[in-house]
C-alpha positions as CSV (number, residue, x, y, z in Angstrom):
1,Q,3.7,37.9,75.1
2,V,6.5,39.1,73.0
3,Q,7.7,36.3,70.5
4,L,11.1,36.2,68.2
5,V,11.3,33.9,65.3
6,E,14.3,33.3,64.1
7,S,16.0,32.4,60.5
8,G,18.5,32.2,57.5
9,G,21.1,30.3,59.3
10,G,22.6,27.9,57.6
11,L,26.2,26.1,56.2
12,V,28.0,28.8,54.3
13,Q,31.6,28.7,53.3
14,P,34.5,30.9,54.3
15,G,34.3,34.9,52.1
16,G,30.8,34.0,51.8
17,S,27.4,35.9,53.2
18,L,24.1,35.3,55.1
19,T,21.1,37.2,56.6
20,L,19.8,36.3,59.1
21,A,16.2,37.4,60.0
22,C,14.1,37.8,63.4
23,V,9.7,38.5,63.3
24,F,8.8,40.7,65.8
25,S,5.2,40.1,67.4
26,G,2.6,40.4,70.2
27,R,3.7,44.0,70.8
28,S,5.2,47.0,69.8
29,F,8.4,46.5,67.5
30,S,9.3,50.4,67.6
31,V,9.8,50.3,71.2
32,Y,12.6,48.2,71.8
33,H,15.8,48.2,71.0
34,M,16.7,45.0,69.3
35,A,20.0,42.9,69.3
36,W,22.1,40.1,67.9
37,Y,24.0,37.2,70.4
38,R,26.3,34.1,69.3
39,Q,26.8,31.7,71.1
40,S,29.4,29.3,70.3
41,P,30.7,25.7,70.6
42,G,31.1,26.0,74.4
43,A,31.3,29.3,75.0
44,Q,29.2,31.7,76.7
45,R,26.6,33.6,74.5
46,E,28.3,37.5,73.7
47,L,26.7,40.1,71.7
48,V,27.5,40.9,68.1
49,A,25.6,44.1,67.0
50,N,22.4,46.0,68.6
51,I,20.3,48.6,67.0
52,S,18.4,50.9,69.9
53,T,14.3,52.1,68.9
54,E,16.5,55.4,67.5
55,G,18.2,53.5,64.5
56,D,21.4,53.9,66.1
57,S,23.6,50.7,66.2
58,Y,26.9,49.1,67.5
59,Y,29.2,45.9,66.5
60,D,31.9,44.1,67.9
61,G,34.7,44.4,67.1
62,A,35.4,40.5,65.7
63,V,32.0,41.9,63.4
64,K,32.4,45.1,62.6
65,G,32.5,46.2,58.7
66,R,31.3,42.1,58.7
67,F,28.4,42.7,59.6
68,T,25.0,44.8,59.4
69,I,22.8,44.5,61.9
70,S,19.2,46.7,60.6
71,R,15.4,47.3,61.7
72,D,11.9,48.1,59.8
73,N,9.9,48.8,62.3
74,F,6.9,49.1,59.5
75,G,7.8,44.7,58.6
76,N,8.1,44.8,62.3
77,T,11.8,42.9,61.5
78,M,15.3,43.2,62.4
79,Y,18.2,41.9,59.6
80,L,21.3,41.0,59.8
81,Q,23.2,41.0,57.0
82,M,26.7,38.9,57.4
83,N,29.9,39.5,54.8
84,R,33.4,37.9,54.6
85,V,32.2,34.9,56.8
86,K,34.7,33.3,59.1
87,P,34.6,30.2,61.0
88,D,34.3,32.3,63.8
89,D,31.2,33.2,62.8
90,T,30.3,29.7,63.5
91,G,27.6,29.6,66.6
92,V,23.6,29.6,67.4
93,Y,22.7,33.3,66.4
94,F,20.2,34.8,68.8
95,C,17.9,38.0,68.6
96,K,16.8,39.2,71.4
97,A,14.5,42.5,72.1
98,D,15.1,45.0,75.3
99,Y,11.7,47.1,76.1
100,R,12.9,50.5,76.5
101,F,11.2,51.9,79.0
102,F,11.2,48.7,81.8
103,D,14.2,46.0,82.2
104,I,12.1,43.6,80.4
105,S,13.7,41.3,77.2
106,Y,12.4,38.6,75.0
107,W,14.4,35.7,73.7
108,G,14.5,34.0,70.4
109,Q,15.1,30.6,70.1
110,G,17.6,30.9,67.4
111,T,19.1,29.8,64.9
112,Q,22.4,28.2,63.4
113,V,25.4,29.4,61.5
114,T,28.1,27.6,60.7
115,V,30.5,28.8,58.9
116,S,32.6,25.8,56.7
117,S,34.2,24.5,54.0
C-alpha cells in the first residue's frame, strides 16, 4: 500500500520562501506521476503543479515562475520549492501519486501553508 507523508508547511511572510516535501513509500516511486494540490478555505482542491515519471512538469498559471516541483527517485521524495509566496498561496497542500499504468491514485494527509504578515 502506498503511503504519502507531506512536511514543510508553516507560517511564512509574503515574499518569503518555503519548501514542501512528500515522502513516498510502499511501492516503486519511479512508476508514479506525482502532483501537488492546494485546498484553500472554502474552495475546492486544485492542481498546483505536477511532474511525470520522466520528469516533465506542469504549473498552474498562478504559481508559474515562483514555484518549482522536483522529484528524487533515489530518495522517493517529491518537493515543491515555493518562492515569492503570496497570501493567495495559503491553504492545505496535498501530494498525490498516480500509477503510470492504471487508474490508481493515492493522497497524502496534507500540510498547512499560511502566508501572512
